[in-house]
C-alpha positions in Angstrom: -23.1 -26.4 -10.5 -21.8 -23.2 -9.0 -21.3 -20.1 -11.3 -18.0 -18.8 -12.4 -17.3 -15.0 -12.2 -14.4 -13.0 -12.8 -13.2 -9.6 -11.2 -13.4 -6.5 -13.6 -12.2 -3.8 -11.2 -12.2 -2.4 -7.6 -14.9 -0.3 -6.1 -15.2 2.6 -3.6 -18.0 4.5 -1.4 -16.5 7.9 0.2 -17.6 8.8 3.5 -19.8 11.3 3.3 -18.9 13.1 6.6 -14.9 12.5 5.9 -15.3 12.3 2.1 -12.4 10.3 2.7 -12.8 6.5 0.4 -13.9 3.4 2.8 -12.9 0.4 2.3 -12.6 -1.1 -1.7 -15.4 -3.8 -2.9 -13.9 -5.8 -6.0 -16.9 -6.0 -9.2 -17.0 -9.6 -11.1 -19.5 -9.9 -13.9 -20.9 -14.0 -14.9 -18.4 -15.8 -16.7 -20.8 -16.0 -19.7 -21.4 -15.4 -23.0 -17.2 -14.7 -24.3 -16.9 -13.3 -20.9 -13.4 -15.1 -20.6 -13.0 -14.7 -24.5 -13.0 -11.3 -23.9 -11.0 -11.1 -20.8 -7.5 -12.9 -22.8 -8.5 -9.6 -25.7 -8.8 -7.0 -23.4 -5.5 -8.4 -21.5 -3.5 -8.8 -24.9 -4.8 -5.2 -25.5 -4.1 -2.9 -22.8 -0.3 -4.5 -22.5 -0.2 -3.7 -26.4 -1.6 -0.6 -24.9 0.9 0.5 -22.7 3.7 -0.4 -24.7 2.9 2.4 -27.5 2.2 4.4 -24.7 5.3 4.2 -23.3 8.0 3.9 -26.2 5.9 7.6 -27.1 7.2 8.8 -23.8 10.6 7.5 -23.8 10.7 9.1 -27.6 9.0 12.3 -26.2 11.8 12.6 -23.9 14.8 11.6 -26.3 13.5 14.4 -28.5 13.4 16.7 -25.7 16.6 15.8 -24.8 15.5 14.5 -21.5 17.4 11.7 -20.2 14.5 9.3 -18.6 
């Protein structure tokens, strides 16, 4: 049976001559020891965190009299 992997991000090296990024390469971890459960929790946590940040931003704009 083939191992299962979960993509956790991307990485890219820089070209030493120009300093520009080279093509991005996906990063994976092996789906074991609770990795899939942690992935689901992270998705939930990040959504909640971003919602809180957006609310704080909008509340700050409203308090400053700036229309968003």
